[in-house]
N, C-alpha and C positions, 0 to 999 in steps of 0.2 A: 502494501498498498502507500503510493509515494505520501510526501509530507501532503500536498496539492492539495489529496482528495479527501484530509483530513475535515476541512472547515464545509467540503459540500456534504458530507454522511454530518457533521452535526449539524447542519441548517438542514439537512433532508429529514432526521428521526425529529427536530425541533419542529419542523412545519409538521409534520406528521401528527405528531403533541397537538397542534394550536388548530391545523384542519378539525381533532376529534371535539377539544373542545370547545371549538365554536359552536361545532353541530351542539354539542351536549345543553348549553346554556340557554341556545334558541328553543331545545324541543323543551327543557325545562318549564321554561316561560308560560310556551305552548301550554304545557300540561297542567300549571297550574292556574291559567287562566278558565281551564274545561274547569279543577276544580271549585273555580268560584262559582263557574256558573252550577253546577249541583251541586254546591250548599245554598247557593240563592236559589234555585227547587227543595231542593231539602227544606231549607227555615220558611217556605211559602206555602206546607205542608206540615205548618208548626211543630217542626225538630230544629228541635237548639243545635243548630248542626254550625253554621255562623261562628259564630262568637271561639267556637271550638278553634277551626280548622284557618281564622283572617289570619287572624297574628305570625301563625308557621308560612302562611303560604304568601305576606307581606314578608318576610326576612328572605326566606329563599327569593322570590322577585325582585326584591334590593341588590342581592349577593350575585345574581346573573346577569342584571344592568353594570353592577361594580367589575364584575368577569368581562362583560365585555368592554368599556373602558379600557381596565387594563391592556385587556388583548391587543386594543388598537394600536395603544403607547410601549406593544413591545414587553412587556413586564408579565411574561410567561407563568411564572412561578406564582408569583401573588395571583394574579386569573385563579391560577389551578386551587388556593389558601381562599381563595374569598368564596371558590363558589363553593368548593365543600365545605369551609366552616359555615356559611349562610343553611345548606342544610346539615349539618350538625347541627346548629343551636336550633332550628325550626324544629329538629328529632328532639331534643332536648326538652322545647316549650311542649310538646303534645306528651311529653313520657311526665312532665312535672304534673303530682298531683294535680288532681280539675278540683277548680274553685268554689264549685257547685254540683250539687247531688244531679241533675240536670244531666251530666255531659253523654255522649254517646259516643264517645272515642273510643276503640279498644285498645289500652295505653301498653297491657300486655305482648301486643301484637309488634310494639314500634320499633322495638330494641332489633328485631331482625331483619329491617332494614339496611343497620349499621356495613351488612358483611359486603351491601352491594359497593355499600360510598366507599368501602377500605379496597375493593378489587378494582373503584375506578382511579383512585389516587394511586393503586399502585400499578396503572396503565399511566400514567401521566406522570408520574412523576418520579428520579429515583427510588432506590431500599429503600434509604433511610423517613421518606418521606413515609411510605405505607407505617414505616417502626412507629411513627409518633401518631401517624394516627389511629395503628391499632391502641393506641395508650390514651388514646384521649376517649376513645370508643367505650372498650374497659372502662373507663371510667365515667361515663356514660349510665351505661348498664348500672353501674352497682351505685352512685349517687341521686339521678337523676330523679327515678320515683319516690325516692325514700326521703327528699328534701321533707325537714319538718317531723320527721317520726324515728329518725334514729338512719344506719346502714344496716339493710334487713336484706339479704339475694337469696331472692327467693328460685326454685328450679327453671324457670323459664328463662330468668337471666340466666343462670352459671351454663344453661342449652343454648342464651344470645352469645355468650362470651366465646363459648366453643367456633361455634361458627365461624365468629370474628378471627378466631386466631386462622384458621384453616383457610379463607377467606385471602388474610395476609401470604400463606403460604402458597395455596393458588397465584394470589398477583406477583409472587417471584419470580414464581418457574415458567409463567406465561408471557410477563413482562419482557421476558431476556428474549423469551422464544423467540416473542414479536419483532423486537426491533432489534433482533440477530437477522430475521428473518429479511427485515428493514434494509437493513446495512448490506446484507446478501446480496438483493436483486437493486440498492443503487451503486455497489460496485461493481453489476452485470450489466446495470443502465450506462454507465460513465464509459463504460468500454465499450459497447454497442456504439453508443454514443461517437465515440474517440477516432472509432471504424466508420462511419458513415461520414465524418467531417471527412477525413480522408479519403474517403473512398468518390465527394463531392467534389475535391479540392480540384483530385487527377481523374477525373473525367475519361481521359484522351487514354489514360492507365488501365481506366476499365474497361477500354473497349480493344484495349491491346490484350489485355486477361482475358476476353468473352476469345478473341480468336485464338488466343495460346492455349484456353481452357477446351473447344471447339476441336484443335490440335494434339491436343493429352486424351481427349476423347476419343478420337480415332486411333491414337495410338492405343490404348486401351483397348478398342475392342478387340483390335490387328491380336494385342498382348492375350488379350483371353480366346482369343480362335486359336494362337499358338499355343498354349494352356494346356487347351482341351486335347488337342492334335497329342501333343509330349502324354498326355498322362495316359490316352488311348494305345502310345505308342508304349508306355509306361507297361500298364497291362499285357500287354500281348507281349512283352520283353518278359516276362513276372510268367505268366503261359511254360513261355517256352527256357526261364531259365531253368529250372530244378532237370528238363533234358537235356540241355545241353552242362550243365555241373555233372549230372551224370555220362555223357559219353565223354568228359573231357575228365574224369575221374580215369575211366578205363582206359583210355587212351594213356594218360601219363603214367596211369599206376603198371602198365605191361614193362614197357622201361624201364624204371625205377627197380620194379622188382627183381627185372636182371641186373641192374648197379647193384644191387644191395646184396643181390645173395654173390655175385662174381664177388665186389671185394671184400664179403665177408670168407667166401673160399681163399682167397687168393690171401687173409693171413689169416687164419684159424686152420686149412687143412692143406698146408703145403704139401702132405703125400698127390694131391691131383696133380700137381706139375712137380713129376718125379722125385718131392725134397730137395726145391730149388726154394730157399730161404730166399727173403725182400733183402733188398739193402738199408738200414735202419732209415735214410730218407726216405722212399720209397715206403717203406712200413708208416708211418708220418703221415705224409699226404693221402695213402690209399685208409689210413683208419677214418684222416676229416670227408673224406669221400662216403665213407659205409655210415658215417655218423649225419651226416647231412643230409644224404638218402632216406634213413630212417628219419628223420625231422621233417620231411619233404613229404613223404608216403603220411604220417599222422594228419596235416596240415593239408592233403589231401581225404583224406577220412574226414576228417570232421567237418569241413566246406559242406562236402556230399551233404553227407548224416545233420548238419545245420538246413540245409537247402531241402531236403526229402520232408522234416519237422516241420518249415514252415509251409511246403505244395503239401502236408497231409497225407505222405505217403510213405512215411516210416512205417515197415513192420515192425509190432509191435504184442509178443508173444506172453499177455500175463496169465503165472500156476505161481505156485506157491513155490518160493526158495527159505534154501537152508543154511542162513545166513553165515553159520559156523564154518562151514568151508569156502563160501563164497572171501571170509575176513581173512584166516586162514592163507587162503591161495594169494591175495592184496599183498599180507604182509611180507611174502614170499616172492613176489615180486617187485616193493618197495625195499628192499636189502640192493637193491641193481641201483635202486635212483637214487641212491643216499652215497653208495661210491665207496670213498675215502673219507668224507664228512665225519667231523664229530660230535654224530647226532645219532641218538639212542632212538629206537623204534620199539614201540609201548604198545600196548594192545588191555586194555580197562573196557571188561563185558565181565556179564555172570559167565558161570558154569553153562546157564541153559538159556537159549533165548528163543522166543517162540519162530517161527515160522512166517515171511514177510509174502507179501503175493506182489511179480514185478517181475517185469523180464528178466532174469536172470544175468544174461549176457549185459545189458543195458545196467543192473544195477552196478554190476562190476564194473564198466566203462566208469558210473561216477564217480564212485568211491575210488577208482586207482589216478582220474584226473583230479580228486581232490588233494590223496596223495602227491603226487607227482607235482603240484604244484607248492602241497608242502616242504619240500625237499627240495623244489628250485628253490623258495626266497626263503630255507633255513641252513645255516652255516654251522654251528653246533647249538648243543642239547638238547630236544628231544618231542617227535611226533608223538601224537597218544590217540590211535582208533579206539572209539569206545564205541557202548549200543546199552539202552536197554529197553526195556519196557515200558511206556512214556504214561499207560497208564487212564490212556483213552483212544486204544483201540489202534495204536500206530507207535512202530519202533522208534525209537530216537536216536540216531548213528550223529556223528561230531569224529571231525580230523582237525587234532587240538597243534598247534604248533610253538615255538621259539623264537621263529624269525622275523624280518623287519616291520610285520605292519602293514596296516592299510589306516593311510592317511582319510581321518573325519569327511573329509571333503570327495575323497573315491569311491568311498562306499554305495554308494549308486548306481556309478563306473562302469563297476567291473564285471555286471551280469551284462552289460552291454557287449554285442559282438566286434570284435577287433578291438577291444579295449586294454588297458593296464593300466594300473593303481602307476603314480605318479612317483612313489617310491621304487619300485621296481624300474619304473623308466632310467631315474635318475644311479641306480646300483649295475644297470647294465644286465638286467635279466633277460635272457628271451623268451619269448612267448610268442602264439600267432592271436591270444587275447579270442581263445571261442572254449575254448575247455570250460570256463563257469556257466556259457552261455547254452550250449548244449546240458551240461548237468542240470539246469534248472530246464528247461525244456523236457528232458526223457526223464524227467523227477512229476511234472505238470501229469505227462499222459502214465505214467505209473497211480498217480492217486497221492504222490507225497507235496513236498516246498519244502524249499532250502533257503537257508537267511545265514547272515556272520557275523559275529564279536570283534571286535578287531582292537585294538590299541600299538599304534606307530611307536618301533623300536621295541616290542614286549614282544610279540606274536597276534595269531591269526587264529579264531574259534568258526570252524563251519560244519552249522550243524545240517539235516536234513531229516525227512521220515522216508517211513515208508507204512502200507497201512499192514497191520497183522493178519496172518489167513485165519479165517474164522471156517471153517469144513462146512458147518448148517446153515450157514448163506451158501454156500456155494452149492452144497446141493440141490437148498429149495428152490436158486435160480435156474438147476437145471433140471429143477422138475418142474 
């Protein structure tokens, strides 16, 4: 908000209140005239009403005239107090004990007009004025009806005081909201007026803008057409992607298997070459060819699995799985993954685990992926493969390591395809970024779920679940 706009907002808020007060005192005078007319009619019917209401109405009329005079002189707050004070004084007169026994005014109902007066003051003046009017109203309710007979608060007076307090609270809330909206409206109006003036002063620029807008609209139409074509092409490409990846993997795996097979034979089976040993320089390079070939083959297999999952063509054979057998096999394989690192492999499972439902090969693939990640990012400490009956119809499995951990900002990224945590990239840990994405997809297909807890520099724990095999349900489904 700029310095120049502050006086405008103050003037606008004040003008809203002045207009409201101007309407109020004029309506009040009209109402007072109507009351006098009604009082005269009632007096003609021999009911003593005129003397009871004439003085209060006169006080209100004088206050309204004073209000209009103060408004014309720009003394807004004085005008408000003249208006509110005259009504308060009129109510005091009406609440005072009657001079004659023939009075027809229900003085016990007069205090219930005060909450309306408090609301009016709250809407016209700041909060401190509402507090003052509340105090005056409470004093009037207590003392005006009891002049000459001591202070005696009757039940209806107590209820009127409670209503006055409630009205003050409503005035605080309503006044703030109303003038907050008014200030927002003024701010919006000022911005709109500035824009309108700028457009009016630069009519030629408006015309040029219209021409540019028309050009942009034509370009946008063309872009939308291109986007539709691109979308159709993307859909068509997606339809052919699975087939392309399947063909590509087949074409690549055939020569890769040959490369891996021959390099492994040359490294480990010299008898196939008349026991001719390889020079050390050749052996190192050939070992690199063998390792890289295996890595590339695994990457191709991961991409193919992911494309099959995406296309809904991955075959999953759900059957009971003996977890003990799977875990033993994974731990044996994991020994080769750890190599000569100072890392201890440990199993944390009960003696007996229930059977779970899933695809045995895919379940082993998930566990091996997680164990491979743990071995890759752990240089010392331990890797724990654990499992237990979770008590909710699932077996909870976990792989806990003491590796480099995962940064908090990367916990959501690691599940995306071809994404790796920043800590792993900084330390140069190789990886395709597909293992976790495939594991999550496979677990979804087998009715499980996976999540991770990690602390950077202290290690990670990957949890996943598989549903427990329940023979009675299987028999019921088969039946």
